[in-house]
PDB file with SEQRES, HELIX, SHEET and CRYST1 records, atoms N, CA, C and O in Angstrom:
SEQRES   1 A   58  MET GLY ALA ARG ARG MET GLY ILE PHE LEU ARG LYS SER          
SEQRES   2 A   58  GLY GLY ILE ILE LEU GLY VAL GLY GLY ALA ILE LEU VAL          
SEQRES   3 A   58  ILE ARG MET LEU PRO LEU TYR LEU TRP PRO LEU LEU LEU          
SEQRES   4 A   58  GLY ALA LEU LEU ILE TRP VAL GLY TRP GLN LEU TYR ILE          
SEQRES   5 A   58  TYR ASP ARG TYR TYR TRP                                      
HELIX    1 AA1 GLY A    2  MET A   29  1                                  28    
HELIX    2 AA2 LEU A   34  TYR A   51  1                                  18    
HELIX    3 AA3 TYR A   53  TYR A   57  1                                   5    
CRYST1    1.000    1.000    1.000  90.00  90.00  90.00 P 1           1          
ATOM      1  N   MET A   1      22.858 -10.880  -3.508  1.00  0.00           N  
ATOM      2  CA  MET A   1      22.707  -9.508  -3.068  1.00  0.00           C  
ATOM      3  C   MET A   1      21.534  -8.839  -3.782  1.00  0.00           C  
ATOM      4  O   MET A   1      20.810  -8.046  -3.180  1.00  0.00           O  
ATOM      5  N   GLY A   2      21.344  -9.159  -5.070  1.00  0.00           N  
ATOM      6  CA  GLY A   2      20.244  -8.574  -5.812  1.00  0.00           C  
ATOM      7  C   GLY A   2      18.893  -9.031  -5.300  1.00  0.00           C  
ATOM      8  O   GLY A   2      17.935  -8.259  -5.283  1.00  0.00           O  
ATOM      9  N   ALA A   3      18.816 -10.303  -4.877  1.00  0.00           N  
ATOM     10  CA  ALA A   3      17.545 -10.827  -4.356  1.00  0.00           C  
ATOM     11  C   ALA A   3      17.195 -10.150  -3.036  1.00  0.00           C  
ATOM     12  O   ALA A   3      16.026  -9.873  -2.771  1.00  0.00           O  
ATOM     13  N   ARG A   4      18.198  -9.885  -2.213  1.00  0.00           N  
ATOM     14  CA  ARG A   4      17.933  -9.215  -0.930  1.00  0.00           C  
ATOM     15  C   ARG A   4      17.452  -7.792  -1.178  1.00  0.00           C  
ATOM     16  O   ARG A   4      16.531  -7.314  -0.514  1.00  0.00           O  
ATOM     17  N   ARG A   5      18.076  -7.122  -2.130  1.00  0.00           N  
ATOM     18  CA  ARG A   5      17.665  -5.757  -2.453  1.00  0.00           C  
ATOM     19  C   ARG A   5      16.239  -5.729  -2.992  1.00  0.00           C  
ATOM     20  O   ARG A   5      15.462  -4.833  -2.662  1.00  0.00           O  
ATOM     21  N   MET A   6      15.899  -6.704  -3.814  1.00  0.00           N  
ATOM     22  CA  MET A   6      14.551  -6.789  -4.360  1.00  0.00           C  
ATOM     23  C   MET A   6      13.544  -7.065  -3.246  1.00  0.00           C  
ATOM     24  O   MET A   6      12.448  -6.505  -3.242  1.00  0.00           O  
ATOM     25  N   GLY A   7      13.916  -7.930  -2.303  1.00  0.00           N  
ATOM     26  CA  GLY A   7      13.037  -8.215  -1.171  1.00  0.00           C  
ATOM     27  C   GLY A   7      12.799  -6.986  -0.313  1.00  0.00           C  
ATOM     28  O   GLY A   7      11.679  -6.740   0.135  1.00  0.00           O  
ATOM     29  N   ILE A   8      13.857  -6.213  -0.085  1.00  0.00           N  
ATOM     30  CA  ILE A   8      13.722  -4.975   0.686  1.00  0.00           C  
ATOM     31  C   ILE A   8      12.790  -4.017  -0.036  1.00  0.00           C  
ATOM     32  O   ILE A   8      11.908  -3.418   0.580  1.00  0.00           O  
ATOM     33  N   PHE A   9      12.985  -3.871  -1.345  1.00  0.00           N  
ATOM     34  CA  PHE A   9      12.146  -2.973  -2.133  1.00  0.00           C  
ATOM     35  C   PHE A   9      10.684  -3.402  -2.097  1.00  0.00           C  
ATOM     36  O   PHE A   9       9.797  -2.568  -1.917  1.00  0.00           O  
ATOM     37  N   LEU A  10      10.431  -4.689  -2.267  1.00  0.00           N  
ATOM     38  CA  LEU A  10       9.059  -5.187  -2.253  1.00  0.00           C  
ATOM     39  C   LEU A  10       8.406  -5.006  -0.885  1.00  0.00           C  
ATOM     40  O   LEU A  10       7.235  -4.636  -0.796  1.00  0.00           O  
ATOM     41  N   ARG A  11       9.160  -5.266   0.175  1.00  0.00           N  
ATOM     42  CA  ARG A  11       8.610  -5.122   1.513  1.00  0.00           C  
ATOM     43  C   ARG A  11       8.304  -3.653   1.828  1.00  0.00           C  
ATOM     44  O   ARG A  11       7.255  -3.347   2.395  1.00  0.00           O  
ATOM     45  N   LYS A  12       9.205  -2.756   1.467  1.00  0.00           N  
ATOM     46  CA  LYS A  12       8.972  -1.334   1.738  1.00  0.00           C  
ATOM     47  C   LYS A  12       7.835  -0.784   0.886  1.00  0.00           C  
ATOM     48  O   LYS A  12       7.004  -0.024   1.383  1.00  0.00           O  
ATOM     49  N   SER A  13       7.788  -1.153  -0.375  1.00  0.00           N  
ATOM     50  CA  SER A  13       6.696  -0.656  -1.217  1.00  0.00           C  
ATOM     51  C   SER A  13       5.363  -1.250  -0.767  1.00  0.00           C  
ATOM     52  O   SER A  13       4.338  -0.570  -0.813  1.00  0.00           O  
ATOM     53  N   GLY A  14       5.364  -2.499  -0.337  1.00  0.00           N  
ATOM     54  CA  GLY A  14       4.143  -3.087   0.212  1.00  0.00           C  
ATOM     55  C   GLY A  14       3.705  -2.375   1.476  1.00  0.00           C  
ATOM     56  O   GLY A  14       2.513  -2.161   1.693  1.00  0.00           O  
ATOM     57  N   GLY A  15       4.661  -2.010   2.306  1.00  0.00           N  
ATOM     58  CA  GLY A  15       4.345  -1.265   3.520  1.00  0.00           C  
ATOM     59  C   GLY A  15       3.756   0.103   3.219  1.00  0.00           C  
ATOM     60  O   GLY A  15       2.812   0.539   3.878  1.00  0.00           O  
ATOM     61  N   ILE A  16       4.315   0.778   2.227  1.00  0.00           N  
ATOM     62  CA  ILE A  16       3.797   2.089   1.835  1.00  0.00           C  
ATOM     63  C   ILE A  16       2.382   1.960   1.288  1.00  0.00           C  
ATOM     64  O   ILE A  16       1.506   2.753   1.633  1.00  0.00           O  
ATOM     65  N   ILE A  17       2.156   0.963   0.437  1.00  0.00           N  
ATOM     66  CA  ILE A  17       0.826   0.765  -0.149  1.00  0.00           C  
ATOM     67  C   ILE A  17      -0.205   0.473   0.944  1.00  0.00           C  
ATOM     68  O   ILE A  17      -1.301   1.033   0.923  1.00  0.00           O  
ATOM     69  N   LEU A  18       0.136  -0.395   1.891  1.00  0.00           N  
ATOM     70  CA  LEU A  18      -0.791  -0.696   2.985  1.00  0.00           C  
ATOM     71  C   LEU A  18      -1.039   0.526   3.868  1.00  0.00           C  
ATOM     72  O   LEU A  18      -2.166   0.769   4.299  1.00  0.00           O  
ATOM     73  N   GLY A  19       0.009   1.285   4.131  1.00  0.00           N  
ATOM     74  CA  GLY A  19      -0.151   2.483   4.944  1.00  0.00           C  
ATOM     75  C   GLY A  19      -1.040   3.522   4.288  1.00  0.00           C  
ATOM     76  O   GLY A  19      -1.908   4.103   4.939  1.00  0.00           O  
ATOM     77  N   VAL A  20      -0.824   3.758   2.997  1.00  0.00           N  
ATOM     78  CA  VAL A  20      -1.649   4.721   2.277  1.00  0.00           C  
ATOM     79  C   VAL A  20      -3.087   4.220   2.177  1.00  0.00           C  
ATOM     80  O   VAL A  20      -4.030   4.991   2.351  1.00  0.00           O  
ATOM     81  N   GLY A  21      -3.252   2.935   1.899  1.00  0.00           N  
ATOM     82  CA  GLY A  21      -4.601   2.364   1.839  1.00  0.00           C  
ATOM     83  C   GLY A  21      -5.325   2.492   3.177  1.00  0.00           C  
ATOM     84  O   GLY A  21      -6.516   2.799   3.217  1.00  0.00           O  
ATOM     85  N   GLY A  22      -4.608   2.256   4.260  1.00  0.00           N  
ATOM     86  CA  GLY A  22      -5.207   2.414   5.581  1.00  0.00           C  
ATOM     87  C   GLY A  22      -5.573   3.856   5.886  1.00  0.00           C  
ATOM     88  O   GLY A  22      -6.630   4.127   6.458  1.00  0.00           O  
ATOM     89  N   ALA A  23      -4.695   4.788   5.503  1.00  0.00           N  
ATOM     90  CA  ALA A  23      -4.988   6.207   5.731  1.00  0.00           C  
ATOM     91  C   ALA A  23      -6.215   6.642   4.934  1.00  0.00           C  
ATOM     92  O   ALA A  23      -7.054   7.387   5.441  1.00  0.00           O  
ATOM     93  N   ILE A  24      -6.322   6.184   3.695  1.00  0.00           N  
ATOM     94  CA  ILE A  24      -7.482   6.526   2.870  1.00  0.00           C  
ATOM     95  C   ILE A  24      -8.755   5.956   3.487  1.00  0.00           C  
ATOM     96  O   ILE A  24      -9.788   6.625   3.524  1.00  0.00           O  
ATOM     97  N   LEU A  25      -8.677   4.722   3.967  1.00  0.00           N  
ATOM     98  CA  LEU A  25      -9.846   4.115   4.611  1.00  0.00           C  
ATOM     99  C   LEU A  25     -10.273   4.905   5.844  1.00  0.00           C  
ATOM    100  O   LEU A  25     -11.464   5.140   6.051  1.00  0.00           O  
ATOM    101  N   VAL A  26      -9.306   5.314   6.660  1.00  0.00           N  
ATOM    102  CA  VAL A  26      -9.630   6.070   7.871  1.00  0.00           C  
ATOM    103  C   VAL A  26     -10.264   7.407   7.510  1.00  0.00           C  
ATOM    104  O   VAL A  26     -11.267   7.797   8.107  1.00  0.00           O  
ATOM    105  N   ILE A  27      -9.692   8.107   6.543  1.00  0.00           N  
ATOM    106  CA  ILE A  27     -10.192   9.433   6.172  1.00  0.00           C  
ATOM    107  C   ILE A  27     -11.589   9.350   5.566  1.00  0.00           C  
ATOM    108  O   ILE A  27     -12.458  10.158   5.894  1.00  0.00           O  
ATOM    109  N   ARG A  28     -11.808   8.380   4.688  1.00  0.00           N  
ATOM    110  CA  ARG A  28     -13.103   8.292   3.992  1.00  0.00           C  
ATOM    111  C   ARG A  28     -14.212   7.726   4.865  1.00  0.00           C  
ATOM    112  O   ARG A  28     -15.373   8.090   4.678  1.00  0.00           O  
ATOM    113  N   MET A  29     -13.901   6.857   5.802  1.00  0.00           N  
ATOM    114  CA  MET A  29     -14.935   6.179   6.578  1.00  0.00           C  
ATOM    115  C   MET A  29     -15.084   6.699   8.001  1.00  0.00           C  
ATOM    116  O   MET A  29     -15.871   6.147   8.771  1.00  0.00           O  
ATOM    117  N   LEU A  30     -14.367   7.720   8.361  1.00  0.00           N  
ATOM    118  CA  LEU A  30     -14.378   8.192   9.743  1.00  0.00           C  
ATOM    119  C   LEU A  30     -15.775   8.472  10.285  1.00  0.00           C  
ATOM    120  O   LEU A  30     -16.079   8.007  11.383  1.00  0.00           O  
ATOM    121  N   PRO A  31     -16.644   9.202   9.586  1.00  0.00           N  
ATOM    122  CA  PRO A  31     -17.939   9.502  10.196  1.00  0.00           C  
ATOM    123  C   PRO A  31     -18.945   8.341  10.144  1.00  0.00           C  
ATOM    124  O   PRO A  31     -19.977   8.413  10.810  1.00  0.00           O  
ATOM    125  N   LEU A  32     -18.684   7.294   9.389  1.00  0.00           N  
ATOM    126  CA  LEU A  32     -19.691   6.256   9.214  1.00  0.00           C  
ATOM    127  C   LEU A  32     -19.754   5.264  10.372  1.00  0.00           C  
ATOM    128  O   LEU A  32     -20.723   5.263  11.130  1.00  0.00           O  
ATOM    129  N   TYR A  33     -18.755   4.440  10.513  1.00  0.00           N  
ATOM    130  CA  TYR A  33     -18.799   3.376  11.514  1.00  0.00           C  
ATOM    131  C   TYR A  33     -17.430   3.205  12.157  1.00  0.00           C  
ATOM    132  O   TYR A  33     -16.440   3.756  11.675  1.00  0.00           O  
ATOM    133  N   LEU A  34     -17.374   2.473  13.201  1.00  0.00           N  
ATOM    134  CA  LEU A  34     -16.121   2.243  13.909  1.00  0.00           C  
ATOM    135  C   LEU A  34     -15.265   1.168  13.247  1.00  0.00           C  
ATOM    136  O   LEU A  34     -14.038   1.264  13.292  1.00  0.00           O  
ATOM    137  N   TRP A  35     -15.862   0.157  12.640  1.00  0.00           N  
ATOM    138  CA  TRP A  35     -15.091  -0.940  12.060  1.00  0.00           C  
ATOM    139  C   TRP A  35     -14.151  -0.501  10.946  1.00  0.00           C  
ATOM    140  O   TRP A  35     -12.990  -0.910  10.963  1.00  0.00           O  
ATOM    141  N   PRO A  36     -14.579   0.306   9.976  1.00  0.00           N  
ATOM    142  CA  PRO A  36     -13.622   0.761   8.960  1.00  0.00           C  
ATOM    143  C   PRO A  36     -12.479   1.593   9.559  1.00  0.00           C  
ATOM    144  O   PRO A  36     -11.355   1.553   9.059  1.00  0.00           O  
ATOM    145  N   LEU A  37     -12.764   2.335  10.616  1.00  0.00           N  
ATOM    146  CA  LEU A  37     -11.729   3.102  11.292  1.00  0.00           C  
ATOM    147  C   LEU A  37     -10.686   2.167  11.895  1.00  0.00           C  
ATOM    148  O   LEU A  37      -9.483   2.385  11.750  1.00  0.00           O  
ATOM    149  N   LEU A  38     -11.156   1.135  12.563  1.00  0.00           N  
ATOM    150  CA  LEU A  38     -10.231   0.173  13.157  1.00  0.00           C  
ATOM    151  C   LEU A  38      -9.444  -0.590  12.093  1.00  0.00           C  
ATOM    152  O   LEU A  38      -8.251  -0.836  12.265  1.00  0.00           O  
ATOM    153  N   LEU A  39     -10.098  -0.963  11.007  1.00  0.00           N  
ATOM    154  CA  LEU A  39      -9.409  -1.651   9.923  1.00  0.00           C  
ATOM    155  C   LEU A  39      -8.353  -0.744   9.292  1.00  0.00           C  
ATOM    156  O   LEU A  39      -7.243  -1.192   9.002  1.00  0.00           O  
ATOM    157  N   GLY A  40      -8.686   0.502   9.084  1.00  0.00           N  
ATOM    158  CA  GLY A  40      -7.721   1.452   8.535  1.00  0.00           C  
ATOM    159  C   GLY A  40      -6.526   1.638   9.452  1.00  0.00           C  
ATOM    160  O   GLY A  40      -5.388   1.680   8.984  1.00  0.00           O  
ATOM    161  N   ALA A  41      -6.767   1.750  10.751  1.00  0.00           N  
ATOM    162  CA  ALA A  41      -5.667   1.890  11.706  1.00  0.00           C  
ATOM    163  C   ALA A  41      -4.792   0.635  11.701  1.00  0.00           C  
ATOM    164  O   ALA A  41      -3.569   0.728  11.800  1.00  0.00           O  
ATOM    165  N   LEU A  42      -5.414  -0.519  11.587  1.00  0.00           N  
ATOM    166  CA  LEU A  42      -4.658  -1.769  11.513  1.00  0.00           C  
ATOM    167  C   LEU A  42      -3.793  -1.814  10.250  1.00  0.00           C  
ATOM    168  O   LEU A  42      -2.633  -2.224  10.306  1.00  0.00           O  
ATOM    169  N   LEU A  43      -4.355  -1.395   9.111  1.00  0.00           N  
ATOM    170  CA  LEU A  43      -3.586  -1.381   7.870  1.00  0.00           C  
ATOM    171  C   LEU A  43      -2.415  -0.405   7.944  1.00  0.00           C  
ATOM    172  O   LEU A  43      -1.331  -0.699   7.441  1.00  0.00           O  
ATOM    173  N   ILE A  44      -2.624   0.740   8.562  1.00  0.00           N  
ATOM    174  CA  ILE A  44      -1.524   1.691   8.740  1.00  0.00           C  
ATOM    175  C   ILE A  44      -0.427   1.068   9.593  1.00  0.00           C  
ATOM    176  O   ILE A  44       0.754   1.172   9.261  1.00  0.00           O  
ATOM    177  N   TRP A  45      -0.811   0.423  10.684  1.00  0.00           N  
ATOM    178  CA  TRP A  45       0.171  -0.185  11.575  1.00  0.00           C  
ATOM    179  C   TRP A  45       0.939  -1.311  10.879  1.00  0.00           C  
ATOM    180  O   TRP A  45       2.163  -1.390  10.992  1.00  0.00           O  
ATOM    181  N   VAL A  46       0.229  -2.177  10.166  1.00  0.00           N  
ATOM    182  CA  VAL A  46       0.883  -3.281   9.457  1.00  0.00           C  
ATOM    183  C   VAL A  46       1.805  -2.736   8.368  1.00  0.00           C  
ATOM    184  O   VAL A  46       2.916  -3.234   8.188  1.00  0.00           O  
ATOM    185  N   GLY A  47       1.352  -1.727   7.649  1.00  0.00           N  
ATOM    186  CA  GLY A  47       2.196  -1.118   6.622  1.00  0.00           C  
ATOM    187  C   GLY A  47       3.457  -0.524   7.204  1.00  0.00           C  
ATOM    188  O   GLY A  47       4.533  -0.673   6.626  1.00  0.00           O  
ATOM    189  N   TRP A  48       3.348   0.142   8.331  1.00  0.00           N  
ATOM    190  CA  TRP A  48       4.522   0.732   8.967  1.00  0.00           C  
ATOM    191  C   TRP A  48       5.466  -0.361   9.459  1.00  0.00           C  
ATOM    192  O   TRP A  48       6.684  -0.220   9.345  1.00  0.00           O  
ATOM    193  N   GLN A  49       4.927  -1.434   9.999  1.00  0.00           N  
ATOM    194  CA  GLN A  49       5.773  -2.529  10.459  1.00  0.00           C  
ATOM    195  C   GLN A  49       6.535  -3.162   9.298  1.00  0.00           C  
ATOM    196  O   GLN A  49       7.706  -3.515   9.442  1.00  0.00           O  
ATOM    197  N   LEU A  50       5.880  -3.306   8.156  1.00  0.00           N  
ATOM    198  CA  LEU A  50       6.576  -3.839   6.986  1.00  0.00           C  
ATOM    199  C   LEU A  50       7.646  -2.877   6.499  1.00  0.00           C  
ATOM    200  O   LEU A  50       8.715  -3.307   6.067  1.00  0.00           O  
ATOM    201  N   TYR A  51       7.375  -1.597   6.564  1.00  0.00           N  
ATOM    202  CA  TYR A  51       8.323  -0.598   6.082  1.00  0.00           C  
ATOM    203  C   TYR A  51       9.584  -0.562   6.951  1.00  0.00           C  
ATOM    204  O   TYR A  51      10.684  -0.415   6.418  1.00  0.00           O  
ATOM    205  N   ILE A  52       9.451  -0.693   8.276  1.00  0.00           N  
ATOM    206  CA  ILE A  52      10.617  -0.595   9.154  1.00  0.00           C  
ATOM    207  C   ILE A  52      11.199  -1.958   9.511  1.00  0.00           C  
ATOM    208  O   ILE A  52      12.068  -2.036  10.380  1.00  0.00           O  
ATOM    209  N   TYR A  53      10.760  -3.008   8.883  1.00  0.00           N  
ATOM    210  CA  TYR A  53      11.193  -4.366   9.211  1.00  0.00           C  
ATOM    211  C   TYR A  53      12.710  -4.505   9.158  1.00  0.00           C  
ATOM    212  O   TYR A  53      13.302  -5.099  10.059  1.00  0.00           O  
ATOM    213  N   ASP A  54      13.353  -3.966   8.117  1.00  0.00           N  
ATOM    214  CA  ASP A  54      14.807  -4.124   7.949  1.00  0.00           C  
ATOM    215  C   ASP A  54      15.597  -3.436   9.055  1.00  0.00           C  
ATOM    216  O   ASP A  54      16.658  -3.916   9.452  1.00  0.00           O  
ATOM    217  N   ARG A  55      15.097  -2.344   9.540  1.00  0.00           N  
ATOM    218  CA  ARG A  55      15.831  -1.574  10.549  1.00  0.00           C  
ATOM    219  C   ARG A  55      16.009  -2.381  11.831  1.00  0.00           C  
ATOM    220  O   ARG A  55      17.020  -2.222  12.515  1.00  0.00           O  
ATOM    221  N   TYR A  56      15.060  -3.235  12.170  1.00  0.00           N  
ATOM    222  CA  TYR A  56      15.111  -3.934  13.447  1.00  0.00           C  
ATOM    223  C   TYR A  56      15.497  -5.409  13.328  1.00  0.00           C  
ATOM    224  O   TYR A  56      15.989  -5.987  14.297  1.00  0.00           O  
ATOM    225  N   TYR A  57      15.292  -6.014  12.200  1.00  0.00           N  
ATOM    226  CA  TYR A  57      15.475  -7.459  12.111  1.00  0.00           C  
ATOM    227  C   TYR A  57      16.603  -7.899  11.189  1.00  0.00           C  
ATOM    228  O   TYR A  57      16.824  -9.102  11.046  1.00  0.00           O  
ATOM    229  N   TRP A  58      17.327  -6.979  10.556  1.00  0.00           N  
ATOM    230  CA  TRP A  58      18.432  -7.388   9.686  1.00  0.00           C  
ATOM    231  C   TRP A  58      19.708  -6.925  10.265  1.00  0.00           C  
ATOM    232  O   TRP A  58      20.770  -7.163   9.690  1.00  0.00           O  
TER     233      TRP A  58                                                      
END                                                                             
């Protein structure tokens, strides 16, 4: 049970970190080029998917 709880914590914190990193990338690089914007949006999406993983797959 402790390992599952640790896995949930790691997955959610990883999702939050990726989401925040993606948001920062989008905000800082918005006027420059399209590629950083797309990468930031991808990181936000991947982070959110990691964060909500337990709700749909457990």
